MARDOVEX-426174 format. One record per residue (C-alpha): residue in three letters; x, y, z. Coordinates in steps of 0.001 Angstrom, whole numbers. Layout:
BEGIN
  residu        u        v        w
     ALA        X        Y        Z
...
REM end
This chain:
BEGIN
  residu        u        v        w
     UNK    15628   -25609     9589
     UNK    12261   -25846     8258
     UNK    11165   -27898    11270
     UNK    12591   -25463    13649
     UNK    11463   -22160    12054
     UNK     7837   -21195    12204
     UNK     8208   -18965     9275
     UNK    10727   -18454     6318
     UNK    12048   -14887     6716
     UNK    14883   -13795     4505
     UNK    17784   -14941     6773
     UNK    16436   -18436     6944
     UNK    15898   -18620     3081
     UNK    19444   -17155     2586
     UNK    21050   -19561     4875
     UNK    19202   -22456     3383
     UNK    20472   -21614     -185
     UNK    23965   -21176      961
     UNK    23971   -24456     2811
     UNK    22550   -26157     -246
     UNK    25496   -24852    -2303
     UNK    27974   -25916      322
     UNK    26456   -29376      -83
     UNK    26862   -29279    -3771
     UNK    30344   -27938    -3517
     UNK    31286   -31004    -1112
     UNK    29370   -33709    -2757
     UNK    29327   -33086    -6473
     UNK    33197   -33021    -6936
     UNK    33458   -36204    -5040
     UNK    30921   -37997    -7226
     UNK    32884   -36891   -10431
     UNK    35860   -38357    -8749
     UNK    34213   -41606    -7828
     UNK    32835   -41994   -11321
     UNK    36179   -41865   -12936
     UNK    38009   -43701   -10268
     UNK    35666   -46647   -10756
     UNK    37222   -47081   -14147
     UNK    40592   -46781   -12658
     UNK    41146   -43238   -13882
     UNK    42198   -41693   -10532
     UNK    44064   -38668   -12091
     UNK    41262   -38167   -14437
     UNK    38924   -38252   -11438
     UNK    41028   -35799    -9617
     UNK    40884   -33276   -12533
     UNK    37247   -33687   -12978
     UNK    36631   -33086    -9243
     UNK    38694   -29981    -9445
     UNK    36843   -28786   -12486
     UNK    33420   -29346   -10980
     UNK    34444   -27496    -7902
     UNK    35844   -24592    -9873
     UNK    32580   -24284   -11978
     UNK    30575   -24020    -8688
     UNK    32793   -21363    -7455
     UNK    32582   -19456   -10711
     UNK    28820   -19901   -10647
     UNK    28500   -18443    -7107
     UNK    30669   -15502    -7878
     UNK    30991   -14158   -11288
     UNK    28265   -16222   -12764
     UNK    25691   -14923   -10233
     UNK    26659   -11337   -10624
     UNK    28024   -10586   -14097
     UNK    25293    -8966   -16010
     UNK    24639    -9987   -19675
     UNK    22935    -7639   -22080
     UNK    21009    -9493   -24878
     UNK    20066    -7395   -27955
     UNK    17341    -8387   -30409
     UNK    15253    -6461   -32983
     UNK    11556    -7416   -33415
     UNK    10086    -6410   -36824
     UNK     6420    -6209   -37726
     UNK     4389    -4390   -40446
     UNK     1637    -3748   -37869
     UNK     4052    -1426   -35797
     UNK     3124     2206   -36519
     UNK     5899     4231   -38282
     UNK     6127     6571   -35276
     UNK     7155     3819   -32965
     UNK     9972     2435   -35437
     UNK    13149     2310   -33259
     UNK    11357     2242   -29920
     UNK    13888      805   -27447
     UNK    12572    -1511   -24690
     UNK    14583    -3059   -21819
     UNK    13136    -6051   -20336
     UNK    13984    -7092   -16754
     UNK    12652   -10036   -14783
     UNK    12918   -12196   -11720
     UNK    15040    -9969    -9441
     UNK    13994   -11860    -6215
     UNK    15079    -9170    -3782
     UNK    15216   -11320     -841
     UNK    18046   -13400    -2243
     UNK    20420   -10566    -3428
     UNK    23671   -10909    -1434
     UNK    24823    -7367    -1815
     UNK    21742    -5262    -2668
     UNK    23440    -1890    -2670
     UNK    26119    -2999    -5047
     UNK    23962    -5347    -7386
     UNK    20923    -3073    -7641
     UNK    23130        7    -8413
     UNK    24958    -1946   -11027
     UNK    21507    -3041   -12496
     UNK    20032      254   -12627
     UNK    23311     1899   -14134
     UNK    23404     -657   -16816
     UNK    19747     -133   -17679
     UNK    20319     3605   -17886
     UNK    23306     3236   -20103
     UNK    21183     1441   -22736
     UNK    18902     4583   -22903
     UNK    15591     2743   -23208
     UNK    12343     4464   -24008
     UNK    10640     2271   -21457
     UNK    11424     -699   -19071
     UNK     9255    -3706   -18860
     UNK     9408    -5947   -15829
     UNK     7925    -9475   -16009
     UNK     7426   -10415   -12392
     UNK     9021   -11887    -9328
     UNK    10367    -8709    -7832
     UNK    10423   -10210    -4287
     UNK    11330   -13845    -3419
     UNK     8888   -14465     -385
     UNK     7300   -11354     1019
     UNK     6657    -7644      565
     UNK     9155    -6572     3260
     UNK    12015    -7446      801
     UNK    11173    -4361    -1257
     UNK    12452    -2119     1582
     UNK    13456     1452     1499
     UNK    16923      634      226
     UNK    15586    -1430    -2550
     UNK    13001     1291    -3448
     UNK    15719     3866    -3530
     UNK    18051     1963    -5692
     UNK    15302      867    -8197
     UNK    14037     4470    -8423
     UNK    17315     5287   -10111
     UNK    16016     3562   -13261
     UNK    15241     6730   -15425
     UNK    12892     5331   -18019
     UNK     9033     4765   -17372
     UNK     8740     1149   -15748
     UNK     5668     -987   -16320
     UNK     5414    -4352   -14320
     UNK     3312    -7497   -13700
     UNK     3337    -9911   -10716
     UNK     4924   -13321   -10815
     UNK     4320   -16381    -8665
     UNK     6823   -15312    -5908
     UNK     5146   -11863    -5640
     UNK     1695   -13269    -4680
     UNK     3071   -14502    -1170
     UNK     2495   -18177    -2018
     UNK     5709   -19178     -281
     UNK     4969   -17345     3049
     UNK     5081   -20179     5572
     UNK     3303   -18455     8488
     UNK      209   -17347     6390
     UNK    -1790   -16586     9655
     UNK      718   -13746    10764
     UNK     1525   -12760     7341
     UNK    -1421   -13338     4784
     UNK     -416   -13873     1215
     UNK    -2965   -11471     -131
     UNK    -1930    -8684     2233
     UNK     1807    -9210     1125
     UNK      713    -9042    -2635
     UNK    -1259    -5878    -2069
     UNK     1917    -4369     -417
     UNK     4294    -5503    -3234
     UNK     1994    -3697    -5638
     UNK     1553     -645    -3539
     UNK     5273     -292    -3110
     UNK     6021     -592    -6736
     UNK     3353     2104    -7377
     UNK     5020     4261    -4715
     UNK     8342     4157    -6402
     UNK     6751     5136    -9790
     UNK     6332     1884   -11436
     UNK     3050     1154   -13181
     UNK     1771    -2276   -12162
     UNK     -612    -3700   -14897
     UNK    -2995    -5959   -13060
     UNK    -5038    -7773   -16034
     UNK    -5220    -4435   -17815
     UNK    -4099    -2722   -20892
     UNK    -2730      795   -21339
     UNK    -1949     2488   -24698
     UNK     1311     4029   -25582
     UNK     1112     7024   -27679
     UNK     3505     8787   -30188
     UNK     1875    11629   -32285
     UNK    -1332    10261   -33622
     UNK     -419     6665   -33229
     UNK     -769     4186   -30443
     UNK      178      642   -29413
     UNK    -1328    -1543   -26704
     UNK      627    -2652   -23671
     UNK    -1167    -5393   -21773
     UNK     -160    -6908   -18363
     UNK    -1231   -10316   -17159
     UNK    -1089   -10709   -13391
     UNK      112   -14210   -12025
     UNK    -3062   -16081   -10635
     UNK    -2292   -17418    -7176
     UNK    -4643   -20397    -8009
     UNK    -1990   -21669   -10661
     UNK      893   -21791    -8025
     UNK      993   -25543    -7958
     UNK      873   -25651   -11816
     UNK     3427   -23057   -12509
     UNK     5742   -25486   -14091
     UNK     3118   -27314   -16230
     UNK     3445   -26932   -19949
     UNK       -8   -25967   -20439
     UNK    -1720   -23441   -17954
     UNK    -5321   -22179   -18055
     UNK    -5147   -18545   -19159
     UNK    -7057   -16665   -16495
     UNK    -7692   -13011   -16865
     UNK    -7295   -12769   -20648
     UNK   -10866   -11492   -21151
     UNK   -10472    -8860   -18641
     UNK    -6893    -7803   -19724
     UNK    -7861    -7545   -23391
     UNK   -11381    -5981   -22989
     UNK   -11794    -3385   -25645
     UNK    -8459    -3728   -27216
     UNK    -8837    -3471   -30995
     UNK    -7748    -6262   -33147
     UNK    -4935    -5346   -35393
     UNK    -3375    -2831   -33026
     UNK      222    -3490   -32390
     UNK      155    -5484   -29134
     UNK     2813    -6095   -26404
     UNK     1974    -8413   -23631
     UNK     3648    -8969   -20358
     UNK     3022   -12499   -18803
     UNK     5373   -13857   -16103
     UNK     4896   -17404   -17245
     UNK     5880   -18240   -20810
     UNK     3300   -21058   -20889
     UNK      639   -18440   -21749
     UNK     2046   -17414   -24971
     UNK      198   -19631   -27303
     UNK    -3175   -18759   -25697
     UNK    -2351   -15065   -25980
     UNK    -1746   -15257   -29744
     UNK    -4808   -17512   -30273
     UNK    -6815   -14677   -28829
     UNK    -5192   -12335   -31574
     UNK    -2768   -10381   -29369
     UNK      927   -10476   -28466
     UNK     2822    -9332   -31415
     UNK     5483    -9263   -28778
     UNK     5057   -11154   -25578
     UNK     7605   -10908   -22827
     UNK     7990   -13423   -20150
     UNK    10424   -14628   -17274
     UNK     9917   -17308   -14597
     UNK    12283   -19883   -15739
     UNK    15731   -18584   -15086
     UNK    16938   -21400   -17403
     UNK    16986   -23186   -13921
     UNK    20077   -20977   -13305
     UNK    22148   -23613   -15173
     UNK    22776   -23606   -18985
     UNK    25197   -25288   -21159
     UNK    26142   -22812   -23957
     UNK    27175   -24144   -27236
     UNK    25491   -21776   -29689
     UNK    22069   -20315   -29946
     UNK    20148   -20601   -26636
     UNK    22122   -23570   -25536
     UNK    20573   -26359   -23346
     UNK    19346   -26413   -19923
     UNK    17477   -28942   -17721
     UNK    14640   -26399   -17961
     UNK    14148   -27675   -21685
     UNK    12676   -30861   -19969
     UNK     9851   -28974   -18311
     UNK     9051   -26060   -20538
     UNK     8500   -25702   -24250
     UNK     9764   -22156   -24202
     UNK    12357   -21608   -21685
     UNK    14923   -18963   -22714
     UNK    15623   -16459   -25293
     UNK    13642   -15666   -28451
     UNK    10881   -17676   -30220
     UNK     9029   -16710   -33370
     UNK     5677   -18257   -34579
     UNK     4591   -18706   -38292
     UNK     2513   -15513   -38145
     UNK     5513   -13522   -37265
     UNK     4812   -12956   -33557
     UNK     7588   -13074   -31141
     UNK     7966   -14408   -27499
     UNK    11088   -13516   -25455
     UNK    11839   -15305   -22254
     UNK    14309   -13287   -20029
     UNK    16560   -15361   -17917
     UNK    15994   -12868   -15017
     UNK    18654   -11419   -12809
     UNK    17966   -13210    -9311
     UNK    18422   -16609    -7685
     UNK    16104   -19186    -6139
     UNK    17023   -22365    -4478
     UNK    20753   -21914    -4590
     UNK    22888   -18668    -4917
     UNK    24375   -19589    -8246
     UNK    24130   -19239   -11910
     UNK    26239   -21541   -14020
     UNK    26183   -20614   -17724
     UNK    22885   -18733   -17356
     UNK    24155   -15361   -16462
     UNK    21857   -12429   -15095
     UNK    20166   -10987   -18219
     UNK    19000    -7581   -19362
     UNK    17368    -7717   -22779
     UNK    17379    -4655   -25105
     UNK    14561    -5026   -27754
     UNK    14323    -2671   -30530
     UNK    11014    -2534   -32318
     UNK    11217    -1981   -36206
     UNK     8450    -1450   -38709
     UNK     8830    -3737   -41822
     UNK     6537    -4302   -44754
REM end
């Protein structure tokens, strides 16, 4: 398909993902059977094959669409008293171009967010999968149903890096359109900049770090150069409670080393859409690549990183043990 197609529009990407899932569904159960049958355990092999196939079917149905709400409290003495109890919903990695049923799935997402009654919604990148056209009028209408103010940053899929025909569809133009369409639907896109949230006479800083297209080839590296930090934090007072949105979690330690990020929110990893849950954050192949790959992390200075598993899919239309996630974060002041 890649050789035959000059570009990779949404239908081609979707077809490729589903064909890959069909390959997994026909090959992986047989491999499970062969492994058991090699030791003469034919019946065990048949049971293993059936279990693998069932898991793949669950992953492509309920596992892909059943939203999970994770709740956590973040406590800090730096938080002004007027912000005690602030309710934040984090969303990430919707990947609009790979949603099977946008009407139903985006409506469910907006309804679930609204039911949590957040004070604000923070989106940590990868709204689209390949190009800006995925953020069409239907997606805009449904995402506008989110009632709380929404702040967002761009991710590696938003910057147009994966557009194949870059002559007819320049990546920079697609990125500009992704940002423009978000702003048109009322979202505040933070492009390496800081805004201040105010309650009474108090304020906290909210900083958004854009994904740098130059880092696309390094997006899975454990250590990334932190471009944009100086611009984003220019003039932000040290000691002011700081929330930072950064699509890739690899930037957390550089953010905190600069003296910011009492709370840092990231996405990007999806837990590779495959997680074995046996308590805590469980285990995923993502742990082999990323130091921080899912859930909450706290450092010795009391600063927190939360890596949201996202709601969309990349590569294959399946989530096995890594259900689509909405995170509800409540800020608390503590002494």
